[in-house]
MIDOSE-1310 file (N, C-alpha, C; in nm, 2 decimals, decimal comma, always signed):
residues 248
xxxx	+0,08/-0,12/+0,00/+0,00/+0,00/+0,00/+0,09/+0,12/+0,00; +0,06/+0,22/-0,09/+0,13/+0,34/-0,10/+0,03/+0,46/-0,09; +0,08/+0,56/-0,02/-0,01/+0,68/-0,01/+0,08/+0,80/+0,00; +0,03/+0,91/-0,03/+0,10/+1,04/-0,02/+0,01/+1,14/+0,04
xxxx	+0,06/+1,22/+0,13/-0,01/+1,33/+0,19/+0,05/+1,46/+0,14; -0,03/+1,55/+0,09/+0,02/+1,67/+0,03/-0,05/+1,79/+0,10; +0,02/+1,88/+0,15/-0,03/+2,00/+0,22/+0,00/+2,12/+0,14; -0,10/+2,20/+0,11/-0,08/+2,32/+0,02/-0,12/+2,44/+0,10
xxxx	-0,04/+2,54/+0,08/-0,08/+2,67/+0,14/-0,08/+2,77/+0,02; -0,19/+2,84/+0,00/-0,21/+2,93/-0,11/-0,21/+3,07/-0,06; -0,13/+3,16/-0,12/-0,13/+3,30/-0,09/-0,16/+3,38/-0,21; -0,25/+3,47/-0,20/-0,29/+3,55/-0,32/-0,29/+3,70/-0,28
xxxx	-0,23/+3,78/-0,36/-0,23/+3,92/-0,33/-0,26/+4,00/-0,46; -0,34/+4,10/-0,44/-0,37/+4,19/-0,56/-0,35/+4,33/-0,51; -0,31/+4,41/-0,61/-0,29/+4,56/-0,58/-0,35/+4,63/-0,70; -0,44/+4,72/-0,68/-0,50/+4,79/-0,78/-0,56/+4,92/-0,73
xxxx	-0,55/+5,03/-0,80/-0,60/+5,16/-0,76/-0,75/+5,16/-0,78; -0,83/+5,20/-0,68/-0,97/+5,21/-0,69/-1,01/+5,31/-0,80; -1,08/+5,27/-0,91/-1,12/+5,36/-1,01/-1,25/+5,32/-1,06; -1,32/+5,41/-1,13/-1,45/+5,38/-1,19/-1,43/+5,27/-1,29
xxxx	-1,53/+5,18/-1,31/-1,52/+5,07/-1,40/-1,48/+5,11/-1,54; -1,52/+5,23/-1,59/-1,49/+5,27/-1,72/-1,35/+5,33/-1,74; -1,28/+5,35/-1,63/-1,14/+5,41/-1,64/-1,04/+5,29/-1,66; -0,93/+5,32/-1,73/-0,83/+5,22/-1,75/-0,77/+5,18/-1,61
xxxx	-0,74/+5,05/-1,60/-0,68/+5,00/-1,47/-0,58/+4,89/-1,50; -0,48/+4,87/-1,41/-0,39/+4,76/-1,42/-0,38/+4,69/-1,29; -0,40/+4,56/-1,29/-0,40/+4,49/-1,16/-0,28/+4,39/-1,17; -0,21/+4,39/-1,06/-0,10/+4,29/-1,05/-0,14/+4,19/-0,94
xxxx	-0,13/+4,06/-0,97/-0,16/+3,96/-0,88/-0,07/+3,84/-0,89; -0,09/+3,75/-0,80/+0,00/+3,63/-0,80/-0,05/+3,52/-0,71; +0,01/+3,41/-0,72/-0,02/+3,30/-0,63/+0,11/+3,23/-0,60; +0,13/+3,19/-0,47/+0,25/+3,12/-0,43/+0,19/+3,00/-0,35
xxxx	+0,23/+2,87/-0,39/+0,18/+2,75/-0,33/+0,30/+2,66/-0,29; +0,35/+2,68/-0,17/+0,45/+2,59/-0,12/+0,39/+2,45/-0,09; +0,47/+2,34/-0,09/+0,41/+2,21/-0,08/+0,50/+2,13/+0,01; +0,44/+2,05/+0,10/+0,50/+1,95/+0,19/+0,44/+1,82/+0,16
xxxx	+0,53/+1,72/+0,13/+0,48/+1,59/+0,09/+0,54/+1,48/+0,19; +0,45/+1,38/+0,22/+0,49/+1,27/+0,30/+0,44/+1,14/+0,24; +0,53/+1,05/+0,22/+0,50/+0,92/+0,15/+0,56/+0,81/+0,23; +0,48/+0,70/+0,24/+0,53/+0,58/+0,31/+0,49/+0,45/+0,23
xxxx	+0,59/+0,37/+0,21/+0,57/+0,25/+0,13/+0,58/+0,13/+0,24; +0,46/+0,07/+0,26/+0,45/-0,03/+0,37/+0,54/-0,15/+0,34; +0,55/-0,20/+0,22/+0,62/-0,32/+0,19/+0,77/-0,31/+0,22; +0,83/-0,19/+0,19/+0,97/-0,17/+0,22/+1,00/-0,10/+0,35
xxxx	+0,89/-0,04/+0,40/+0,91/+0,03/+0,53/+0,98/+0,17/+0,51; +0,99/+0,21/+0,38/+1,06/+0,34/+0,35/+0,96/+0,45/+0,36; +1,01/+0,57/+0,41/+0,94/+0,69/+0,42/+1,01/+0,80/+0,36; +0,94/+0,89/+0,29/+1,00/+1,00/+0,23/+0,93/+1,13/+0,26
xxxx	+1,01/+1,23/+0,30/+0,96/+1,37/+0,32/+1,01/+1,46/+0,21; +0,93/+1,56/+0,17/+0,98/+1,65/+0,07/+0,92/+1,79/+0,08; +0,99/+1,89/+0,05/+0,94/+2,03/+0,04/+0,97/+2,08/-0,10; +0,87/+2,16/-0,14/+0,89/+2,22/-0,27/+0,79/+2,34/-0,30
xxxx	+0,78/+2,38/-0,42/+0,70/+2,49/-0,46/+0,62/+2,44/-0,58; +0,49/+2,42/-0,56/+0,40/+2,37/-0,66/+0,38/+2,48/-0,77; +0,34/+2,60/-0,73/+0,31/+2,70/-0,82/+0,37/+2,84/-0,77; +0,42/+2,91/-0,87/+0,45/+3,05/-0,84/+0,41/+3,13/-0,96
xxxx	+0,31/+3,21/-0,95/+0,24/+3,28/-1,06/+0,25/+3,43/-1,05; +0,26/+3,50/-1,16/+0,25/+3,64/-1,16/+0,15/+3,68/-1,27; +0,05/+3,76/-1,24/-0,06/+3,79/-1,33/-0,07/+3,94/-1,35; -0,07/+3,98/-1,47/-0,09/+4,12/-1,51/-0,22/+4,13/-1,58
xxxx	-0,31/+4,21/-1,53/-0,45/+4,22/-1,59/-0,48/+4,37/-1,62; -0,48/+4,41/-1,74/-0,51/+4,55/-1,78/-0,65/+4,56/-1,84; -0,72/+4,66/-1,80/-0,86/+4,68/-1,86/-0,87/+4,83/-1,91; -0,92/+4,84/-2,03/-0,93/+4,97/-2,09/-1,07/+5,00/-2,13
xxxx	-1,12/+5,11/-2,09/-1,25/+5,16/-2,13/-1,37/+5,06/-2,11; -1,35/+4,97/-2,01/-1,45/+4,88/-1,98/-1,49/+4,78/-2,09; -1,42/+4,78/-2,20/-1,45/+4,69/-2,31/-1,33/+4,60/-2,35; -1,21/+4,65/-2,32/-1,09/+4,59/-2,36/-1,02/+4,53/-2,24
xxxx	-0,96/+4,41/-2,26/-0,88/+4,35/-2,15/-0,75/+4,29/-2,21; -0,64/+4,30/-2,14/-0,52/+4,24/-2,17/-0,47/+4,16/-2,05; -0,44/+4,03/-2,07/-0,39/+3,95/-1,96/-0,27/+3,87/-1,99; -0,17/+3,87/-1,90/-0,05/+3,80/-1,91/-0,02/+3,73/-1,78
xxxx	+0,00/+3,60/-1,79/+0,02/+3,52/-1,67/+0,15/+3,44/-1,69; +0,24/+3,46/-1,59/+0,38/+3,40/-1,59/+0,38/+3,29/-1,49; +0,45/+3,18/-1,52/+0,47/+3,07/-1,43/+0,62/+3,06/-1,40; +0,66/+3,07/-1,28/+0,80/+3,06/-1,24/+0,83/+2,94/-1,16
xxxx	+0,76/+2,83/-1,17/+0,78/+2,71/-1,09/+0,91/+2,64/-1,12; +0,94/+2,63/-1,25/+1,06/+2,56/-1,29/+1,19/+2,64/-1,28; +1,29/+2,60/-1,35/+1,42/+2,67/-1,35/+1,41/+2,80/-1,42; +1,31/+2,82/-1,51/+1,30/+2,95/-1,58/+1,15/+2,98/-1,60
xxxx	+1,12/+3,11/-1,61/+0,98/+3,15/-1,62/+0,93/+3,12/-1,76; +0,79/+3,09/-1,77/+0,73/+3,07/-1,90/+0,59/+3,14/-1,90; +0,55/+3,17/-2,02/+0,42/+3,24/-2,03/+0,31/+3,14/-2,04; +0,20/+3,15/-1,96/+0,09/+3,06/-1,97/-0,02/+3,13/-2,05
xxxx	-0,08/+3,24/-2,00/-0,18/+3,31/-2,07/-0,13/+3,44/-2,13; -0,17/+3,47/-2,25/-0,13/+3,60/-2,32/-0,23/+3,63/-2,42; -0,33/+3,71/-2,38/-0,44/+3,73/-2,48/-0,50/+3,87/-2,46; -0,57/+3,92/-2,57/-0,65/+4,04/-2,57/-0,79/+4,00/-2,58
xxxx	-0,88/+4,07/-2,49/-1,02/+4,04/-2,50/-1,10/+4,17/-2,53; -1,21/+4,15/-2,59/-1,30/+4,26/-2,62/-1,44/+4,22/-2,60; -1,51/+4,31/-2,52/-1,65/+4,28/-2,49/-1,74/+4,35/-2,59; -1,81/+4,27/-2,68/-1,90/+4,33/-2,78/-2,02/+4,39/-2,72
xxxx	-2,09/+4,31/-2,63/-2,21/+4,35/-2,57/-2,20/+4,30/-2,42; -2,31/+4,31/-2,35/-2,31/+4,26/-2,21/-2,31/+4,11/-2,21; -2,33/+4,04/-2,32/-2,34/+3,90/-2,32/-2,23/+3,84/-2,42; -2,19/+3,91/-2,52/-2,09/+3,86/-2,62/-1,95/+3,92/-2,60
xxxx	-1,85/+3,83/-2,61/-1,71/+3,88/-2,60/-1,62/+3,80/-2,69; -1,50/+3,85/-2,72/-1,40/+3,79/-2,80/-1,27/+3,79/-2,72; -1,19/+3,68/-2,74/-1,06/+3,68/-2,69/-0,96/+3,62/-2,80; -0,85/+3,68/-2,81/-0,75/+3,64/-2,91/-0,61/+3,63/-2,85
xxxx	-0,54/+3,52/-2,87/-0,41/+3,50/-2,82/-0,39/+3,36/-2,77; -0,31/+3,34/-2,66/-0,30/+3,21/-2,60/-0,38/+3,20/-2,47; -0,48/+3,11/-2,47/-0,57/+3,11/-2,36/-0,63/+2,98/-2,34; -0,70/+2,96/-2,23/-0,78/+2,84/-2,19/-0,92/+2,86/-2,23
xxxx	-0,98/+2,78/-2,32/-1,11/+2,79/-2,37/-1,19/+2,66/-2,35; -1,28/+2,63/-2,44/-1,37/+2,51/-2,42/-1,28/+2,39/-2,42; -1,30/+2,30/-2,32/-1,23/+2,18/-2,30/-1,28/+2,11/-2,18; -1,23/+1,99/-2,14/-1,28/+1,93/-2,02/-1,28/+2,02/-1,90
xxxx	-1,39/+2,02/-1,83/-1,41/+2,11/-1,72/-1,30/+2,10/-1,61; -1,24/+1,98/-1,60/-1,15/+1,95/-1,49/-1,01/+2,00/-1,52; -0,99/+2,05/-1,64/-0,85/+2,09/-1,67/-0,82/+2,24/-1,63; -0,85/+2,34/-1,71/-0,81/+2,47/-1,67/-0,92/+2,58/-1,66
xxxx	-1,05/+2,54/-1,69/-1,15/+2,64/-1,67/-1,17/+2,68/-1,53; -1,13/+2,59/-1,43/-1,13/+2,62/-1,29/-0,99/+2,68/-1,25; -0,99/+2,79/-1,18/-0,86/+2,85/-1,14/-0,79/+2,75/-1,05; -0,65/+2,75/-1,06/-0,57/+2,67/-0,98/-0,59/+2,70/-0,83
xxxx	-0,64/+2,82/-0,80/-0,66/+2,86/-0,66/-0,79/+2,80/-0,60; -0,87/+2,74/-0,69/-1,00/+2,69/-0,65/-1,02/+2,54/-0,67; -0,92/+2,47/-0,72/-0,93/+2,32/-0,73/-0,92/+2,26/-0,59; -0,96/+2,13/-0,59/-0,97/+2,07/-0,45/-0,83/+2,04/-0,39
xxxx	-0,73/+2,02/-0,48/-0,60/+1,99/-0,43/-0,49/+2,05/-0,52; -0,37/+2,02/-0,50/-0,26/+2,08/-0,58/-0,26/+2,03/-0,72; -0,32/+1,91/-0,75/-0,31/+1,86/-0,88/-0,46/+1,85/-0,94; -0,47/+1,85/-1,07/-0,59/+1,83/-1,14/-0,62/+1,68/-1,16
xxxx	-0,74/+1,65/-1,20/-0,78/+1,51/-1,22/-0,69/+1,45/-1,32; -0,65/+1,32/-1,29/-0,56/+1,25/-1,38/-0,61/+1,24/-1,52; -0,74/+1,21/-1,54/-0,79/+1,20/-1,68/-0,78/+1,33/-1,75; -0,79/+1,44/-1,69/-0,78/+1,57/-1,75/-0,63/+1,60/-1,79
xxxx	-0,54/+1,56/-1,70/-0,40/+1,58/-1,74/-0,36/+1,50/-1,85; -0,40/+1,37/-1,86/-0,37/+1,29/-1,97/-0,43/+1,34/-2,10; -0,55/+1,39/-2,10/-0,61/+1,45/-2,22/-0,53/+1,57/-2,27; -0,49/+1,65/-2,17/-0,42/+1,77/-2,21/-0,28/+1,73/-2,28
xxxx	-0,21/+1,64/-2,22/-0,08/+1,60/-2,26/-0,08/+1,54/-2,40; -0,19/+1,47/-2,44/-0,20/+1,41/-2,57/-0,28/+1,49/-2,67; -0,32/+1,61/-2,64/-0,40/+1,69/-2,73/-0,34/+1,83/-2,75; -0,39/+1,93/-2,69/-0,34/+2,07/-2,71/-0,22/+2,10/-2,62
xxxx	-0,18/+2,01/-2,53/-0,07/+2,04/-2,44/-0,11/+2,03/-2,30; -0,02/+2,00/-2,21/-0,05/+1,96/-2,07/-0,09/+2,08/-1,99; -0,08/+2,21/-2,03/-0,13/+2,32/-1,95/-0,27/+2,36/-2,00; -0,32/+2,29/-2,10/-0,46/+2,32/-2,14/-0,49/+2,45/-2,21
xxxx	-0,38/+2,51/-2,27/-0,40/+2,64/-2,34/-0,35/+2,62/-2,48; -0,41/+2,71/-2,57/-0,38/+2,70/-2,71/-0,39/+2,84/-2,77; -0,33/+2,86/-2,88/-0,34/+2,99/-2,96/-0,47/+2,99/-3,04; -0,55/+3,09/-3,03/-0,67/+3,09/-3,12/-0,76/+3,21/-3,09
xxxx	-0,88/+3,20/-3,15/-0,98/+3,30/-3,13/-1,10/+3,24/-3,06; -1,15/+3,30/-2,95/-1,27/+3,25/-2,88/-1,38/+3,35/-2,90; -1,50/+3,30/-2,93/-1,62/+3,37/-2,93/-1,71/+3,32/-2,81; -1,75/+3,40/-2,72/-1,82/+3,36/-2,60/-1,95/+3,43/-2,58
xxxx	-2,05/+3,35/-2,54/-2,18/+3,40/-2,50/-2,21/+3,36/-2,36; -2,23/+3,46/-2,27/-2,25/+3,43/-2,13/-2,37/+3,51/-2,08; -2,44/+3,43/-2,00/-2,56/+3,48/-1,92/-2,54/+3,44/-1,78; -2,63/+3,48/-1,69/-2,62/+3,45/-1,55/-2,63/+3,30/-1,53
xxxx	-2,71/+3,23/-1,61/-2,73/+3,09/-1,59/-2,66/+3,00/-1,69; -2,55/+3,05/-1,75/-2,47/+2,96/-1,84/-2,38/+3,03/-1,93; -2,31/+2,96/-2,01/-2,21/+3,01/-2,11/-2,20/+2,92/-2,22; -2,16/+2,97/-2,34/-2,14/+2,89/-2,46/-2,01/+2,95/-2,52
xxxx	-1,91/+2,86/-2,56/-1,79/+2,90/-2,61/-1,76/+2,83/-2,74; -1,71/+2,91/-2,84/-1,67/+2,86/-2,97/-1,52/+2,90/-2,99; -1,43/+2,80/-3,01/-1,29/+2,83/-3,01/-1,23/+2,77/-3,14; -1,17/+2,86/-3,22/-1,10/+2,83/-3,34/-0,95/+2,84/-3,30
xxxx	-0,87/+2,73/-3,31/-0,74/+2,73/-3,26/-0,64/+2,64/-3,33; -0,51/+2,65/-3,29/-0,41/+2,58/-3,36/-0,42/+2,43/-3,34; -0,47/+2,39/-3,22/-0,48/+2,25/-3,19/-0,35/+2,19/-3,13; -0,26/+2,28/-3,09/-0,12/+2,23/-3,05/-0,09/+2,29/-2,91
xxxx	-0,09/+2,42/-2,90/-0,06/+2,49/-2,77/+0,09/+2,52/-2,76; +0,17/+2,48/-2,86/+0,32/+2,51/-2,85/+0,35/+2,65/-2,90; +0,46/+2,70/-2,84/+0,51/+2,83/-2,88/+0,59/+2,83/-3,00; +0,63/+2,71/-3,05/+0,71/+2,70/-3,17/+0,64/+2,75/-3,29
xxxx	+0,70/+2,84/-3,37/+0,63/+2,90/-3,48/+0,61/+2,79/-3,59; +0,70/+2,70/-3,61/+0,68/+2,59/-3,71/+0,56/+2,50/-3,68; +0,52/+2,50/-3,55/+0,40/+2,41/-3,51/+0,27/+2,49/-3,50; +0,28/+2,62/-3,50/+0,16/+2,70/-3,48/+0,15/+2,82/-3,58
xxxx	+0,21/+2,93/-3,54/+0,22/+3,04/-3,63/+0,34/+3,02/-3,72; +0,31/+2,94/-3,82/+0,42/+2,87/-3,90/+0,50/+2,96/-3,99; +0,44/+3,07/-4,04/+0,51/+3,15/-4,14/+0,61/+3,24/-4,07; +0,74/+3,21/-4,09/+0,84/+3,29/-4,02/+0,86/+3,43/-4,08
xxxx	+0,84/+3,45/-4,21/+0,87/+3,58/-4,27/+0,79/+3,59/-4,40; +0,77/+3,71/-4,45/+0,70/+3,73/-4,58/+0,78/+3,66/-4,70; +0,91/+3,64/-4,68/+0,99/+3,58/-4,79/+0,99/+3,43/-4,79; +0,92/+3,37/-4,69/+0,92/+3,22/-4,68/+0,87/+3,16/-4,82
xxxx	+0,94/+3,05/-4,86/+0,91/+2,99/-4,98/+0,79/+2,89/-4,97; +0,75/+2,86/-4,85/+0,64/+2,77/-4,83/+0,54/+2,83/-4,73; +0,43/+2,89/-4,79/+0,34/+2,97/-4,71/+0,25/+2,89/-4,62; +0,25/+2,75/-4,63/+0,17/+2,67/-4,54/+0,25/+2,59/-4,44
xxxx	+0,39/+2,59/-4,45/+0,47/+2,51/-4,37/+0,46/+2,36/-4,40; +0,42/+2,32/-4,52/+0,40/+2,18/-4,56/+0,26/+2,14/-4,56; +0,23/+2,04/-4,64/+0,09/+2,00/-4,66/+0,04/+1,93/-4,53; +0,12/+1,88/-4,45/+0,08/+1,81/-4,33/+0,05/+1,90/-4,21
xxxx	+0,07/+2,03/-4,23/+0,05/+2,12/-4,12/-0,06/+2,23/-4,16; -0,15/+2,19/-4,24/-0,25/+2,29/-4,28/-0,38/+2,28/-4,20; -0,40/+2,18/-4,12/-0,52/+2,16/-4,04/-0,52/+2,25/-3,92; -0,65/+2,28/-3,87/-0,67/+2,36/-3,75/-0,77/+2,28/-3,66
xxxx	-0,81/+2,34/-3,56/-0,90/+2,28/-3,46/-1,02/+2,37/-3,43; -1,13/+2,31/-3,40/-1,25/+2,39/-3,36/-1,31/+2,32/-3,25; -1,35/+2,39/-3,14/-1,41/+2,33/-3,02/-1,53/+2,41/-2,98; -1,63/+2,34/-2,94/-1,76/+2,40/-2,89/-1,78/+2,35/-2,75
xxxx	-1,81/+2,43/-2,66/-1,83/+2,39/-2,52/-1,92/+2,49/-2,45; -1,98/+2,44/-2,34/-2,07/+2,53/-2,26/-2,11/+2,46/-2,13; -2,19/+2,54/-2,06/-2,24/+2,49/-1,93/-2,36/+2,56/-1,89; -2,45/+2,50/-1,81/-2,57/+2,56/-1,76/-2,57/+2,55/-1,61
xxxx	-2,61/+2,65/-1,54/-2,62/+2,65/-1,39/-2,77/+2,68/-1,36; -2,86/+2,58/-1,35/-3,00/+2,61/-1,33/-3,02/+2,67/-1,20; -3,12/+2,76/-1,19/-3,16/+2,83/-1,07/-3,23/+2,73/-0,97; -3,29/+2,63/-1,02/-3,37/+2,54/-0,94/-3,28/+2,47/-0,83
xxxx	-3,15/+2,44/-0,87/-3,06/+2,37/-0,78/-2,94/+2,46/-0,75; -2,92/+2,50/-0,64/-2,81/+2,59/-0,61/-2,68/+2,52/-0,62; -2,58/+2,58/-0,69/-2,45/+2,52/-0,71/-2,44/+2,41/-0,81; -2,55/+2,38/-0,88/-2,54/+2,27/-0,99/-2,49/+2,33/-1,12
xxxx	-2,40/+2,25/-1,18/-2,35/+2,29/-1,32/-2,35/+2,17/-1,40; -2,40/+2,17/-1,52/-2,40/+2,06/-1,62/-2,35/+2,12/-1,75; -2,26/+2,05/-1,82/-2,21/+2,10/-1,94/-2,13/+2,00/-2,02; -2,06/+2,04/-2,12/-1,97/+1,95/-2,20/-1,90/+2,02/-2,31
xxxx	-1,83/+1,95/-2,39/-1,76/+2,00/-2,50/-1,75/+1,90/-2,61; -1,72/+1,94/-2,74/-1,69/+1,86/-2,85/-1,59/+1,93/-2,93; -1,48/+1,86/-2,98/-1,37/+1,92/-3,05/-1,32/+1,84/-3,16; -1,29/+1,90/-3,27/-1,22/+1,83/-3,38/-1,08/+1,90/-3,39
xxxx	-0,98/+1,81/-3,39/-0,84/+1,86/-3,40/-0,78/+1,81/-3,53; -0,76/+1,90/-3,63/-0,71/+1,85/-3,76/-0,56/+1,89/-3,77; -0,49/+1,93/-3,66/-0,36/+1,98/-3,68/-0,26/+1,87/-3,70; -0,28/+1,75/-3,65/-0,19/+1,65/-3,66/-0,05/+1,68/-3,59
xxxx	-0,06/+1,73/-3,47/+0,07/+1,79/-3,41/+0,14/+1,68/-3,33; +0,27/+1,71/-3,29/+0,35/+1,61/-3,22/+0,28/+1,55/-3,09; +0,20/+1,63/-3,02/+0,13/+1,59/-2,90/+0,05/+1,46/-2,93; -0,01/+1,46/-3,05/-0,10/+1,35/-3,09/-0,03/+1,25/-3,18
xxxx	+0,10/+1,26/-3,20/+0,18/+1,17/-3,28/+0,12/+1,18/-3,43; +0,08/+1,30/-3,47/+0,03/+1,32/-3,60/-0,11/+1,28/-3,63; -0,18/+1,22/-3,54/-0,32/+1,18/-3,56/-0,42/+1,30/-3,55; -0,53/+1,29/-3,63/-0,64/+1,38/-3,62/-0,75/+1,31/-3,55
xxxx	-0,83/+1,38/-3,47/-0,92/+1,32/-3,38/-1,04/+1,40/-3,35; -1,15/+1,34/-3,30/-1,26/+1,41/-3,24/-1,26/+1,37/-3,09; -1,28/+1,46/-3,00/-1,29/+1,44/-2,86/-1,42/+1,51/-2,81; -1,47/+1,45/-2,70/-1,59/+1,51/-2,64/-1,60/+1,47/-2,49
xxxx	-1,68/+1,54/-2,42/-1,70/+1,50/-2,28/-1,81/+1,57/-2,22; -1,86/+1,52/-2,11/-1,97/+1,58/-2,03/-1,93/+1,59/-1,89; -1,99/+1,69/-1,81/-1,96/+1,70/-1,67/-2,09/+1,74/-1,60; -2,09/+1,70/-1,47/-2,20/+1,73/-1,38/-2,14/+1,76/-1,25
xxxx	-2,14/+1,89/-1,20/-2,08/+1,93/-1,08/-2,18/+1,99/-0,98; -2,16/+1,97/-0,86/-2,24/+2,03/-0,75/-2,15/+2,11/-0,66; -2,17/+2,24/-0,66/-2,08/+2,33/-0,58/-1,97/+2,38/-0,66; -1,97/+2,37/-0,79/-1,86/+2,43/-0,87/-1,86/+2,58/-0,86
xxxx	-1,74/+2,63/-0,87/-1,72/+2,78/-0,87/-1,74/+2,83/-1,01; -1,82/+2,93/-1,02/-1,85/+2,98/-1,15/-1,74/+3,07/-1,20; -1,72/+3,07/-1,33/-1,62/+3,16/-1,39/-1,66/+3,31/-1,36; -1,55/+3,39/-1,33/-1,58/+3,52/-1,29/-1,51/+3,62/-1,38
xxxx	-1,54/+3,75/-1,37/-1,48/+3,85/-1,45/-1,56/+3,88/-1,57; -1,52/+3,99/-1,64/-1,60/+4,03/-1,76/-1,57/+3,95/-1,88; -1,46/+3,89/-1,89/-1,42/+3,81/-2,01/-1,40/+3,66/-1,98; -1,38/+3,63/-1,85/-1,34/+3,49/-1,82/-1,45/+3,43/-1,73
């Protein structure tokens, strides 16, 4: 019998000047999650203790004229920092909005639609991590354009994206310069992906959320070993935290 005990401490800090909602504003925030682990293997009698840092995030959130949003999220957990989110959002109406860049959109609910500060433990569901690693990438983000429709009792997302999630230009934004001799990056790299997802939160049952997604990935990227596929999923949550913010 093997087990592991993980203790997480989450710290979140935001600093922003109080301004009217229509005035430009910049918010700096972050998350620091130290971790202590204890594991014991009964057959061998061995015990292991460990200390580490699960997440170290820095978030820059800029809003302009109540309709435009710019978000940049940096992850410094490893030996070097990497960019997770980098997108521009525009609110068309009170219900319709657009986002363009690298972002988390329609996909399995257990992956990244829930903030890492609100999941039940330090890690996400194993099935969600496996799905991410073999599709758009294990952080659940991809480059693309999202069209979103949101109301108090639900949301609907349409995402046109690369299907890869990689920062490498030859795998996503493939054309390196106007003088490139191959404007498609090869016939095997002309496919893209489209994903539709959504959720409903009925008023009749407090905290209930039901939703799902369906996606076609025609990119044939290295994550999927060149295969093109259709994926789909459903979820039913009780007590799920709703997405917050004007664009997310």
